[in-house]
Every structure is written in C-alpha cells, then in structure tokens.
KEDO-275989 format. One line per field, with one value per residue: residue number from 1; residue in three letters; x, y, z of N, C-alpha, C in turn. Coordinates in nm, 3 decimals, always signed. Layout:
// residues N
i	NUM/... $
aa	Ala/... $
n.px	X/... $
n.py	Y/... $
n.pz	Z/... $
ca.px	X/... $
ca.py	Y/... $
ca.pz	Z/... $
c.px	X/... $
c.py	Y/... $
c.pz	Z/... $
//
This chain:
// residues 235
i	1/2/3/4/5/6/7/8/9/10/11/12/13/14/15/16/17/18/19/20/21/22/23/24/25/26/27/28/29/30/31/32/33/34/35/36/37/38/39/40/41/42/43/44/45/46/47/48/49/50/51/52/53/54/55/56/57/58/59/60/61/62/63/64/65/66/67/68/69/70/71/72/73/74/75/76/77/78/79/80/81/82/83/84/85/86/87/88/89/90/91/92/93/94/95/96/97/98/99/100/101/102/103/104/105/106/107/108/109/110/111/112/113/114/115/116/117/118/119/120/121/122/123/124/125/126/127/128/129/130/131/132/133/134/135/136/137/138/139/140/141/142/143/144/145/146/147/148/149/150/151/152/153/154/155/156/157/158/159/160/161/162/163/164/165/166/167/168/169/170/171/172/173/174/175/176/177/178/179/180/181/182/183/184/185/186/187/188/189/190/191/192/193/194/195/196/197/198/199/200/201/202/203/204/205/206/207/208/209/210/211/212/213/214/215/216/217/218/219/220/221/222/223/224/225/226/227/228/229/230/231/232/233/234/235 $
aa	Unk/Unk/Unk/Unk/Unk/Unk/Unk/Unk/Unk/Unk/Unk/Unk/Unk/Unk/Unk/Unk/Unk/Unk/Unk/Unk/Unk/Unk/Unk/Unk/Unk/Unk/Unk/Unk/Unk/Unk/Unk/Unk/Unk/Unk/Unk/Unk/Unk/Unk/Unk/Unk/Unk/Unk/Unk/Unk/Unk/Unk/Unk/Unk/Unk/Unk/Unk/Unk/Unk/Unk/Unk/Unk/Unk/Unk/Unk/Unk/Unk/Unk/Unk/Unk/Unk/Unk/Unk/Unk/Unk/Unk/Unk/Unk/Unk/Unk/Unk/Unk/Unk/Unk/Unk/Unk/Unk/Unk/Unk/Unk/Unk/Unk/Unk/Unk/Unk/Unk/Unk/Unk/Unk/Unk/Unk/Unk/Unk/Unk/Unk/Unk/Unk/Unk/Unk/Unk/Unk/Unk/Unk/Unk/Unk/Unk/Unk/Unk/Unk/Unk/Unk/Unk/Unk/Unk/Unk/Unk/Unk/Unk/Unk/Unk/Unk/Unk/Unk/Unk/Unk/Unk/Unk/Unk/Unk/Unk/Unk/Unk/Unk/Unk/Unk/Unk/Unk/Unk/Unk/Unk/Unk/Unk/Unk/Unk/Unk/Unk/Unk/Unk/Unk/Unk/Unk/Unk/Unk/Unk/Unk/Unk/Unk/Unk/Unk/Unk/Unk/Unk/Unk/Unk/Unk/Unk/Unk/Unk/Unk/Unk/Unk/Unk/Unk/Unk/Unk/Unk/Unk/Unk/Unk/Unk/Unk/Unk/Unk/Unk/Unk/Unk/Unk/Unk/Unk/Unk/Unk/Unk/Unk/Unk/Unk/Unk/Unk/Unk/Unk/Unk/Unk/Unk/Unk/Unk/Unk/Unk/Unk/Unk/Unk/Unk/Unk/Unk/Unk/Unk/Unk/Unk/Unk/Unk/Unk/Unk/Unk/Unk/Unk/Unk/Unk/Unk/Unk/Unk/Unk/Unk/Unk $
n.px	+10.645/+10.637/+10.933/+11.083/+11.301/+11.475/+11.683/+11.893/+12.118/+12.422/+12.479/+12.617/+12.687/+12.625/+12.373/+12.180/+12.313/+12.333/+12.065/+11.985/+12.142/+12.043/+11.784/+11.812/+11.941/+11.727/+11.539/+11.669/+11.638/+11.386/+11.194/+10.919/+10.946/+10.950/+11.072/+11.149/+11.198/+11.269/+11.424/+11.444/+11.634/+11.883/+11.951/+12.108/+12.238/+12.015/+11.762/+11.592/+11.756/+11.841/+11.621/+11.549/+11.710/+11.624/+11.361/+11.407/+11.454/+11.201/+11.118/+10.923/+10.936/+10.914/+10.910/+10.982/+10.749/+10.793/+11.061/+11.360/+11.272/+11.222/+11.131/+11.185/+11.095/+11.024/+10.782/+10.614/+10.471/+10.142/+10.160/+10.335/+10.201/+10.145/+10.351/+10.282/+10.027/+10.009/+10.095/+10.392/+10.710/+10.957/+11.032/+11.199/+11.326/+11.483/+11.617/+11.642/+11.956/+12.022/+11.939/+11.709/+11.619/+11.536/+11.299/+11.091/+11.034/+10.919/+10.646/+10.518/+10.498/+10.291/+10.216/+10.445/+10.451/+10.238/+10.324/+10.411/+10.578/+10.931/+10.953/+11.052/+11.346/+11.573/+11.839/+12.143/+12.343/+12.689/+12.963/+13.273/+13.447/+13.322/+13.196/+13.102/+13.099/+13.337/+13.419/+13.352/+13.185/+13.064/+12.916/+12.730/+12.588/+12.477/+12.321/+12.137/+11.999/+11.882/+11.713/+11.533/+11.412/+11.309/+11.148/+11.198/+11.367/+11.706/+11.801/+12.044/+12.396/+12.555/+12.854/+12.984/+13.218/+13.417/+13.601/+13.487/+13.592/+13.855/+13.877/+14.023/+14.149/+14.230/+14.054/+13.814/+13.900/+13.960/+13.702/+13.574/+13.693/+13.596/+13.321/+13.285/+13.354/+13.148/+12.926/+12.966/+12.945/+12.679/+12.521/+12.399/+12.388/+12.629/+12.524/+12.576/+12.860/+12.983/+13.121/+13.321/+13.368/+13.644/+13.777/+13.632/+13.683/+13.967/+13.965/+13.814/+13.987/+14.172/+14.092/+13.919/+13.692/+13.400/+13.164/+13.144/+13.126/+12.907/+12.688/+12.879/+12.861/+12.903/+12.910/+12.782/+12.865/+12.646/+12.563/+12.720/+12.995/+13.127/+13.065/+13.075/+13.061/+12.815/+12.633/+12.677/+12.559/+12.296/+11.978 $
n.py	+10.188/+10.268/+10.366/+10.292/+10.400/+10.323/+10.449/+10.332/+10.315/+10.348/+10.613/+10.904/+10.782/+10.891/+10.905/+11.112/+11.280/+11.098/+11.062/+11.305/+11.301/+11.079/+11.170/+11.404/+11.301/+11.142/+11.343/+11.497/+11.321/+11.357/+11.260/+11.241/+11.328/+11.244/+11.325/+11.202/+11.273/+11.076/+11.072/+11.062/+11.106/+11.252/+11.584/+11.768/+11.755/+11.784/+11.708/+11.917/+12.140/+12.184/+12.273/+12.476/+12.420/+12.161/+12.220/+12.368/+12.175/+12.085/+11.894/+11.719/+11.772/+11.605/+11.647/+11.577/+11.684/+11.992/+12.024/+12.220/+12.392/+12.512/+12.290/+11.992/+11.726/+11.535/+11.458/+11.237/+11.355/+11.358/+11.363/+11.169/+10.954/+11.021/+10.926/+10.669/+10.691/+10.872/+10.943/+10.903/+10.896/+10.833/+10.767/+10.859/+10.761/+10.888/+10.750/+10.719/+10.719/+10.486/+10.172/+10.232/+10.464/+10.356/+10.248/+10.426/+10.377/+10.127/+10.150/+10.178/+9.938/+9.779/+9.937/+9.934/+9.664/+9.645/+9.747/+9.707/+9.407/+9.420/+9.695/+9.814/+9.914/+9.863/+10.018/+9.970/+10.200/+10.238/+10.356/+10.291/+10.428/+10.528/+10.515/+10.193/+10.063/+9.946/+9.690/+9.377/+9.216/+9.395/+9.550/+9.368/+9.295/+9.543/+9.592/+9.378/+9.443/+9.689/+9.599/+9.445/+9.644/+9.820/+9.655/+9.570/+9.390/+9.416/+9.519/+9.563/+9.660/+9.985/+10.112/+10.371/+10.483/+10.724/+11.018/+11.277/+11.589/+11.517/+11.273/+10.994/+10.769/+10.547/+10.521/+10.443/+10.202/+10.050/+10.043/+9.893/+9.630/+9.563/+9.584/+9.391/+9.155/+9.158/+9.133/+8.879/+8.727/+8.773/+8.739/+8.944/+9.155/+9.387/+9.685/+9.947/+10.163/+10.458/+10.784/+11.083/+11.204/+11.194/+11.037/+10.798/+10.729/+10.674/+10.460/+10.262/+10.210/+10.044/+9.779/+9.614/+9.352/+9.358/+9.250/+9.314/+9.580/+9.685/+9.919/+10.186/+10.507/+10.833/+11.111/+11.427/+11.684/+11.814/+11.863/+12.059/+12.090/+12.303/+12.614/+12.866/+12.807/+12.689/+12.891/+13.076/+12.953/+12.952/+12.880 $
n.pz	+7.894/+8.235/+8.403/+8.706/+8.943/+9.230/+9.476/+9.708/+9.999/+10.200/+10.430/+10.287/+10.048/+9.805/+9.693/+9.652/+9.468/+9.253/+9.202/+9.097/+8.864/+8.727/+8.690/+8.540/+8.311/+8.207/+8.157/+7.958/+7.754/+7.677/+7.839/+8.071/+8.392/+8.739/+9.063/+9.375/+9.710/+9.963/+10.185/+10.508/+10.696/+10.652/+10.682/+10.560/+10.290/+10.043/+9.795/+9.768/+9.794/+9.540/+9.400/+9.220/+8.998/+8.936/+8.859/+8.632/+8.447/+8.401/+8.579/+8.815/+9.159/+9.460/+9.809/+10.159/+10.408/+10.579/+10.518/+10.511/+10.703/+11.042/+11.176/+11.323/+11.295/+11.021/+10.772/+10.533/+10.235/+10.092/+9.821/+9.730/+9.636/+9.380/+9.222/+9.157/+9.061/+8.856/+8.504/+8.447/+8.272/+8.382/+8.721/+9.013/+9.319/+9.597/+9.873/+10.233/+10.415/+10.575/+10.733/+10.894/+10.770/+10.527/+10.590/+10.536/+10.275/+10.278/+10.340/+10.104/+9.983/+9.868/+9.654/+9.495/+9.435/+9.263/+9.026/+8.674/+8.574/+8.558/+8.552/+8.783/+8.946/+9.196/+9.330/+9.489/+9.609/+9.638/+9.810/+9.885/+10.034/+10.248/+10.589/+10.721/+10.476/+10.384/+10.335/+10.166/+10.317/+10.491/+10.313/+10.212/+10.445/+10.521/+10.302/+10.312/+10.550/+10.469/+10.271/+10.414/+10.577/+10.382/+10.245/+9.993/+9.740/+9.636/+9.321/+9.195/+9.232/+9.259/+9.180/+9.320/+9.420/+9.574/+9.676/+9.676/+9.564/+9.586/+9.470/+9.300/+9.040/+9.176/+9.391/+9.265/+9.151/+9.382/+9.488/+9.292/+9.330/+9.584/+9.558/+9.355/+9.488/+9.678/+9.513/+9.404/+9.642/+9.721/+9.505/+9.375/+9.094/+8.954/+8.834/+8.754/+8.714/+8.837/+8.796/+8.777/+8.442/+8.345/+8.535/+8.506/+8.246/+8.258/+8.441/+8.304/+8.091/+8.199/+8.178/+8.330/+8.443/+8.264/+8.359/+8.619/+8.618/+8.491/+8.351/+8.243/+8.383/+8.330/+8.551/+8.665/+8.908/+9.131/+9.391/+9.562/+9.796/+9.915/+10.073/+9.939/+9.661/+9.662/+9.742/+9.538/+9.314/+9.381/+9.534 $
ca.px	+10.630/+10.704/+11.061/+11.087/+11.432/+11.487/+11.818/+11.921/+12.261/+12.462/+12.496/+12.731/+12.721/+12.606/+12.238/+12.116/+12.386/+12.298/+11.918/+11.984/+12.201/+11.944/+11.666/+11.852/+11.959/+11.599/+11.476/+11.735/+11.588/+11.250/+11.101/+10.840/+11.018/+10.921/+11.186/+11.096/+11.294/+11.214/+11.525/+11.389/+11.747/+11.987/+11.895/+12.214/+12.232/+11.878/+11.715/+11.528/+11.856/+11.857/+11.491/+11.535/+11.776/+11.533/+11.248/+11.454/+11.443/+11.067/+11.101/+10.844/+11.002/+10.831/+10.997/+10.911/+10.687/+10.873/+11.206/+11.412/+11.201/+11.278/+11.068/+11.282/+11.033/+10.978/+10.678/+10.599/+10.352/+10.044/+10.196/+10.412/+10.107/+10.147/+10.449/+10.224/+9.895/+10.017/+10.161/+10.530/+10.794/+11.058/+11.014/+11.322/+11.313/+11.602/+11.576/+11.728/+12.090/+12.055/+11.818/+11.588/+11.568/+11.471/+11.161/+10.996/+10.997/+10.839/+10.504/+10.461/+10.523/+10.181/+10.213/+10.555/+10.412/+10.140/+10.389/+10.424/+10.708/+11.042/+10.958/+11.113/+11.490/+11.620/+11.983/+12.222/+12.457/+12.796/+13.086/+13.349/+13.527/+13.240/+13.187/+13.003/+13.100/+13.470/+13.450/+13.234/+13.088/+12.989/+12.824/+12.621/+12.514/+12.402/+12.218/+12.024/+11.923/+11.801/+11.609/+11.436/+11.341/+11.241/+11.065/+11.224/+11.495/+11.797/+11.820/+12.187/+12.486/+12.608/+12.985/+13.005/+13.329/+13.481/+13.635/+13.442/+13.692/+13.987/+13.866/+14.116/+14.119/+14.255/+13.927/+13.721/+13.957/+13.936/+13.561/+13.545/+13.732/+13.514/+13.185/+13.289/+13.341/+13.010/+12.837/+12.982/+12.890/+12.536/+12.450/+12.336/+12.479/+12.675/+12.451/+12.638/+12.982/+12.970/+13.234/+13.356/+13.409/+13.783/+13.815/+13.571/+13.756/+14.089/+13.932/+13.775/+14.105/+14.254/+14.047/+13.848/+13.583/+13.277/+13.055/+13.140/+13.121/+12.772/+12.688/+12.954/+12.782/+12.967/+12.816/+12.818/+12.849/+12.550/+12.554/+12.855/+13.017/+13.182/+12.958/+13.084/+13.004/+12.672/+12.556/+12.675/+12.465/+12.160/+11.896 $
ca.py	+10.140/+10.356/+10.316/+10.339/+10.372/+10.352/+10.454/+10.315/+10.303/+10.401/+10.763/+10.960/+10.707/+10.972/+10.877/+11.234/+11.319/+11.009/+11.082/+11.417/+11.263/+10.992/+11.252/+11.495/+11.220/+11.106/+11.466/+11.528/+11.228/+11.400/+11.189/+11.312/+11.276/+11.286/+11.301/+11.201/+11.266/+10.994/+11.076/+11.117/+11.108/+11.350/+11.717/+11.855/+11.756/+11.737/+11.743/+12.046/+12.240/+12.213/+12.283/+12.560/+12.349/+12.055/+12.288/+12.415/+12.059/+12.052/+11.772/+11.747/+11.730/+11.589/+11.645/+11.560/+11.804/+12.075/+12.036/+12.358/+12.476/+12.485/+12.175/+11.883/+11.602/+11.539/+11.356/+11.226/+11.420/+11.271/+11.366/+11.055/+10.861/+11.057/+10.845/+10.546/+10.712/+10.956/+10.886/+10.948/+10.802/+10.792/+10.805/+10.826/+10.774/+10.901/+10.693/+10.746/+10.661/+10.371/+10.081/+10.298/+10.551/+10.282/+10.212/+10.509/+10.312/+10.004/+10.171/+10.175/+9.805/+9.733/+10.014/+9.885/+9.532/+9.652/+9.791/+9.601/+9.334/+9.475/+9.843/+9.862/+9.883/+9.908/+10.023/+9.993/+10.290/+10.202/+10.430/+10.213/+10.520/+10.580/+10.417/+10.079/+10.013/+9.929/+9.549/+9.307/+9.164/+9.510/+9.590/+9.270/+9.306/+9.665/+9.580/+9.292/+9.522/+9.785/+9.523/+9.408/+9.760/+9.878/+9.548/+9.555/+9.326/+9.503/+9.474/+9.564/+9.754/+10.097/+10.148/+10.519/+10.509/+10.855/+11.111/+11.407/+11.655/+11.450/+11.142/+10.953/+10.639/+10.442/+10.508/+10.369/+10.073/+9.982/+10.016/+9.788/+9.507/+9.539/+9.556/+9.269/+9.047/+9.161/+9.080/+8.734/+8.666/+8.798/+8.707/+9.066/+9.203/+9.527/+9.737/+10.074/+10.223/+10.597/+10.865/+11.198/+11.146/+11.173/+10.919/+10.682/+10.691/+10.612/+10.333/+10.166/+10.180/+9.941/+9.653/+9.536/+9.264/+9.435/+9.192/+9.378/+9.725/+9.718/+10.034/+10.299/+10.627/+10.960/+11.194/+11.568/+11.716/+11.920/+11.889/+12.114/+12.084/+12.429/+12.706/+12.970/+12.761/+12.662/+13.017/+13.144/+12.888/+12.982/+12.770 $
ca.pz	+8.031/+8.333/+8.466/+8.846/+8.997/+9.374/+9.517/+9.858/+10.025/+10.325/+10.444/+10.215/+9.929/+9.686/+9.634/+9.603/+9.346/+9.148/+9.175/+9.008/+8.741/+8.659/+8.655/+8.426/+8.190/+8.154/+8.108/+7.835/+7.655/+7.647/+7.925/+8.179/+8.514/+8.879/+9.151/+9.506/+9.819/+10.078/+10.287/+10.641/+10.787/+10.619/+10.673/+10.513/+10.141/+10.008/+9.660/+9.773/+9.779/+9.396/+9.352/+9.099/+8.888/+8.898/+8.795/+8.497/+8.357/+8.397/+8.658/+8.938/+9.277/+9.587/+9.924/+10.287/+10.474/+10.672/+10.475/+10.510/+10.801/+11.173/+11.234/+11.317/+11.251/+10.885/+10.734/+10.390/+10.181/+10.020/+9.679/+9.691/+9.565/+9.237/+9.153/+9.107/+9.003/+8.728/+8.383/+8.433/+8.208/+8.479/+8.856/+9.087/+9.464/+9.685/+9.998/+10.345/+10.414/+10.670/+10.736/+10.950/+10.674/+10.428/+10.633/+10.468/+10.146/+10.307/+10.344/+9.968/+9.929/+9.783/+9.534/+9.410/+9.388/+9.156/+8.902/+8.576/+8.588/+8.488/+8.555/+8.902/+8.961/+9.322/+9.318/+9.608/+9.577/+9.723/+9.816/+9.983/+10.112/+10.358/+10.703/+10.702/+10.337/+10.342/+10.310/+10.100/+10.423/+10.544/+10.214/+10.199/+10.570/+10.520/+10.198/+10.363/+10.645/+10.399/+10.199/+10.515/+10.619/+10.272/+10.185/+9.850/+9.706/+9.560/+9.178/+9.159/+9.292/+9.182/+9.239/+9.326/+9.521/+9.549/+9.785/+9.634/+9.473/+9.594/+9.414/+9.193/+8.979/+9.283/+9.463/+9.177/+9.140/+9.506/+9.502/+9.195/+9.388/+9.699/+9.503/+9.282/+9.587/+9.736/+9.409/+9.397/+9.767/+9.733/+9.383/+9.323/+8.995/+8.945/+8.721/+8.711/+8.772/+8.811/+8.830/+8.685/+8.310/+8.331/+8.619/+8.453/+8.124/+8.299/+8.502/+8.200/+8.006/+8.263/+8.128/+8.434/+8.392/+8.250/+8.430/+8.753/+8.596/+8.446/+8.260/+8.284/+8.375/+8.376/+8.627/+8.698/+9.050/+9.157/+9.538/+9.605/+9.944/+9.974/+10.086/+9.842/+9.536/+9.690/+9.739/+9.407/+9.219/+9.423/+9.582 $
c.px	+10.703/+10.824/+11.060/+11.229/+11.438/+11.632/+11.830/+12.075/+12.291/+12.481/+12.625/+12.771/+12.702/+12.465/+12.178/+12.184/+12.345/+12.146/+11.907/+12.034/+12.105/+11.831/+11.698/+11.875/+11.827/+11.526/+11.536/+11.691/+11.441/+11.147/+11.032/+10.886/+10.961/+11.030/+11.129/+11.205/+11.229/+11.322/+11.473/+11.509/+11.837/+11.918/+11.992/+12.204/+12.102/+11.851/+11.656/+11.630/+11.885/+11.723/+11.481/+11.601/+11.684/+11.414/+11.286/+11.453/+11.299/+11.042/+11.017/+10.916/+10.907/+10.930/+10.920/+10.851/+10.789/+11.023/+11.238/+11.330/+11.268/+11.207/+11.151/+11.220/+10.973/+10.870/+10.662/+10.472/+10.265/+10.082/+10.285/+10.323/+10.109/+10.246/+10.386/+10.098/+9.904/+10.104/+10.295/+10.604/+10.902/+11.031/+11.144/+11.300/+11.458/+11.566/+11.686/+11.849/+12.120/+11.930/+11.692/+11.531/+11.495/+11.331/+11.053/+10.947/+10.901/+10.694/+10.435/+10.480/+10.417/+10.182/+10.329/+10.516/+10.314/+10.201/+10.405/+10.565/+10.812/+11.053/+11.031/+11.259/+11.532/+11.777/+12.051/+12.345/+12.565/+12.917/+13.171/+13.443/+13.445/+13.225/+13.078/+13.010/+13.243/+13.506/+13.326/+13.131/+13.005/+12.878/+12.703/+12.532/+12.424/+12.290/+12.106/+11.940/+11.829/+11.689/+11.501/+11.355/+11.254/+11.133/+11.075/+11.361/+11.578/+11.815/+11.972/+12.264/+12.522/+12.741/+13.006/+13.121/+13.406/+13.519/+13.607/+13.551/+13.828/+13.992/+13.975/+14.080/+14.139/+14.131/+13.833/+13.769/+13.934/+13.789/+13.519/+13.576/+13.637/+13.373/+13.178/+13.277/+13.201/+12.906/+12.846/+12.920/+12.743/+12.455/+12.377/+12.433/+12.525/+12.611/+12.510/+12.769/+12.979/+13.093/+13.240/+13.398/+13.555/+13.834/+13.753/+13.643/+13.890/+14.069/+13.903/+13.888/+14.193/+14.209/+13.990/+13.736/+13.457/+13.158/+13.037/+13.153/+12.979/+12.775/+12.772/+12.870/+12.856/+12.867/+12.879/+12.794/+12.758/+12.540/+12.692/+12.870/+13.069/+13.075/+12.962/+13.022/+12.850/+12.587/+12.557/+12.580/+12.321/+12.084/+11.770 $
c.py	+10.234/+10.288/+10.380/+10.299/+10.416/+10.340/+10.441/+10.304/+10.369/+10.552/+10.805/+10.883/+10.779/+10.950/+11.000/+11.283/+11.234/+11.029/+11.195/+11.376/+11.171/+11.078/+11.345/+11.421/+11.181/+11.228/+11.505/+11.442/+11.256/+11.325/+11.277/+11.247/+11.331/+11.242/+11.312/+11.189/+11.198/+10.989/+11.145/+11.129/+11.229/+11.491/+11.818/+11.867/+11.699/+11.784/+11.885/+12.165/+12.272/+12.222/+12.360/+12.490/+12.234/+12.110/+12.330/+12.301/+12.011/+11.916/+11.811/+11.690/+11.719/+11.563/+11.619/+11.695/+11.863/+12.075/+12.189/+12.452/+12.448/+12.375/+12.057/+11.752/+11.613/+11.428/+11.355/+11.281/+11.322/+11.265/+11.244/+10.954/+10.896/+10.978/+10.720/+10.576/+10.792/+10.894/+10.942/+10.851/+10.748/+10.850/+10.762/+10.858/+10.783/+10.866/+10.714/+10.663/+10.552/+10.287/+10.144/+10.390/+10.483/+10.240/+10.298/+10.450/+10.194/+10.031/+10.171/+10.037/+9.756/+9.809/+9.965/+9.748/+9.539/+9.703/+9.677/+9.532/+9.402/+9.628/+9.896/+9.817/+9.948/+9.901/+10.057/+10.071/+10.273/+10.301/+10.369/+10.300/+10.576/+10.474/+10.310/+10.020/+9.973/+9.786/+9.484/+9.262/+9.277/+9.552/+9.496/+9.276/+9.428/+9.651/+9.488/+9.366/+9.620/+9.715/+9.489/+9.531/+9.825/+9.787/+9.536/+9.486/+9.419/+9.440/+9.470/+9.671/+9.867/+10.128/+10.294/+10.558/+10.634/+10.923/+11.258/+11.468/+11.595/+11.316/+11.116/+10.816/+10.529/+10.414/+10.416/+10.221/+9.989/+9.947/+9.896/+9.646/+9.469/+9.505/+9.424/+9.150/+9.044/+9.105/+8.929/+8.669/+8.674/+8.750/+8.823/+9.131/+9.347/+9.587/+9.868/+10.096/+10.373/+10.673/+10.990/+11.135/+11.112/+11.050/+10.789/+10.633/+10.620/+10.481/+10.229/+10.126/+10.071/+9.797/+9.558/+9.456/+9.340/+9.376/+9.249/+9.533/+9.771/+9.834/+10.147/+10.430/+10.750/+11.047/+11.339/+11.586/+11.833/+11.961/+11.934/+12.117/+12.218/+12.534/+12.817/+12.932/+12.739/+12.790/+13.090/+13.083/+12.919/+12.858/+12.760 $
c.pz	+8.124/+8.390/+8.609/+8.905/+9.144/+9.412/+9.665/+9.873/+10.155/+10.318/+10.370/+10.092/+9.800/+9.622/+9.581/+9.475/+9.233/+9.106/+9.078/+8.869/+8.658/+8.608/+8.536/+8.296/+8.127/+8.085/+7.977/+7.719/+7.619/+7.734/+8.031/+8.310/+8.646/+8.968/+9.294/+9.614/+9.943/+10.189/+10.412/+10.741/+10.773/+10.604/+10.614/+10.359/+10.097/+9.860/+9.661/+9.756/+9.635/+9.329/+9.223/+8.976/+8.840/+8.820/+8.652/+8.396/+8.347/+8.473/+8.780/+9.059/+9.394/+9.703/+10.047/+10.332/+10.565/+10.635/+10.463/+10.600/+10.932/+11.248/+11.211/+11.266/+11.117/+10.866/+10.586/+10.340/+10.107/+9.870/+9.636/+9.609/+9.413/+9.157/+9.093/+9.031/+8.867/+8.622/+8.359/+8.345/+8.295/+8.615/+8.935/+9.232/+9.522/+9.823/+10.107/+10.356/+10.520/+10.674/+10.790/+10.851/+10.562/+10.462/+10.569/+10.334/+10.167/+10.306/+10.209/+9.899/+9.835/+9.647/+9.437/+9.355/+9.272/+9.029/+8.805/+8.594/+8.499/+8.493/+8.677/+8.911/+9.096/+9.324/+9.453/+9.577/+9.681/+9.706/+9.924/+10.062/+10.235/+10.463/+10.670/+10.567/+10.291/+10.315/+10.239/+10.206/+10.474/+10.444/+10.203/+10.325/+10.567/+10.415/+10.243/+10.456/+10.574/+10.317/+10.291/+10.554/+10.505/+10.212/+10.040/+9.825/+9.615/+9.419/+9.144/+9.231/+9.197/+9.248/+9.216/+9.415/+9.478/+9.689/+9.738/+9.537/+9.480/+9.534/+9.302/+9.145/+9.088/+9.363/+9.384/+9.166/+9.263/+9.522/+9.408/+9.263/+9.499/+9.651/+9.428/+9.374/+9.655/+9.638/+9.402/+9.524/+9.775/+9.618/+9.318/+9.217/+9.014/+8.818/+8.667/+8.783/+8.735/+8.863/+8.740/+8.554/+8.299/+8.412/+8.554/+8.330/+8.160/+8.360/+8.391/+8.110/+8.071/+8.235/+8.235/+8.370/+8.382/+8.316/+8.572/+8.740/+8.564/+8.345/+8.314/+8.270/+8.423/+8.443/+8.646/+8.853/+9.067/+9.303/+9.590/+9.753/+10.001/+9.967/+9.982/+9.709/+9.549/+9.680/+9.611/+9.309/+9.258/+9.460/+9.497 $
//
C-alpha cells in the first residue's frame, strides 16, 4: 500500500530537513519515492536546493513553478497529480510553514480522501524554540489553524525541537514537556521524536514516557545554514 506522509508545521520547525530524512530513509529501504515541495511561503530553504542529492537517491522531486528564478509569485505544477496517479511506495509532501501556506494542500482534499484507509499520515512538526510554538496552547492553536486551511486532520506530533548546531539535550527535553502537554490537551498523539543521533541517545537514556516520544528517529542535517558549507556541497 502506498504510504503518504504530509509534513506541516510553523516556520522554521524543520519540515524540509525531515522531508529529506523521511525520503532518504524510504529510498534506502528500496522504496520508490516521490518528494513534493508545496511550500509557497519560504523562498530560502527549499528542497530544490538539494535537487542533486535527491536525484542521487533516485527520488522524484516536484517543486513549485518558478522556484529559484526571479519570479516572486510561485504556482503549483500539474505534476503534483502524479503523487496520487502513479504507483509510488512512499510520497512525501513538504507543506508551507503557516496556516496560509497550508492552503496549498487544501486543494487536493478530494485526492487525499480517495486514498486507501491508513495510507495517509499528516505530521505536525514542532520546534518549540521557534516563534509561535513555545507553549502547549500556542501549538494547539496553530495546529487547528493549519488543519482548517489544509482541510486535513493531524495524525500526530513530531518533536523536532532544536537550535540547529547549538542544539543540546535540554532543547529536546523542553520540547518533550511542551509537546506532551499539547498532546494531552488535543488528544493528538506524539508519533516521532527527532534529533541528531548523539542528542537523541542522551535524551532517551533519561527515561521519559515513551507514550510521548513515539518512534525515536535519528536525523542527518542536509539543509546547511552557513554559506561556505552550502556552496562546497553544491546545488
């Protein structure tokens, strides 16, 4: 059965990084993968910036029209329909980082509704170190807004709390507490906790309730923030 993963979340939560990690993990398992960029908001960190790396895994990448051009208004390509029409094993959607950005997903409501039961997973990626995500109340409010705009209920939270290269176990621990309270208040489960392998190992050793950790997922960093590393790896 086709697996469809939709990543939503506030700006800077790490959706694009996680989209790459989910896609590469599936590709390493021998799955046929399509990766779709539906982010109509963020013009800085995009999946297209790692197009060559994505291609090396034999993953098909679909991005908005006019990405990396001097045209400011982006539009969604017709190729998005391939996510539903073609025989992929795994399809991953990276959706815009605010409720307005999630609207791009809403236009495919009927296509998602036609998927077999159990094949769709909508993940709310949370980084409590980012604006609008520092309290359980803010998380739940933002999630409900994104659900309304995307016309999709959230399947679960992803605790991706970090401060990029300055991240420490305390960040993940604080995120755990906030996401746990948001999960209790909303009834939405925590499905994943993600971090660099060393931080994740240290966090898990502290003995937190696994019900609010979900699947621990070590991740790699592909969307580098410093320009020198970015250019050395190539586009």
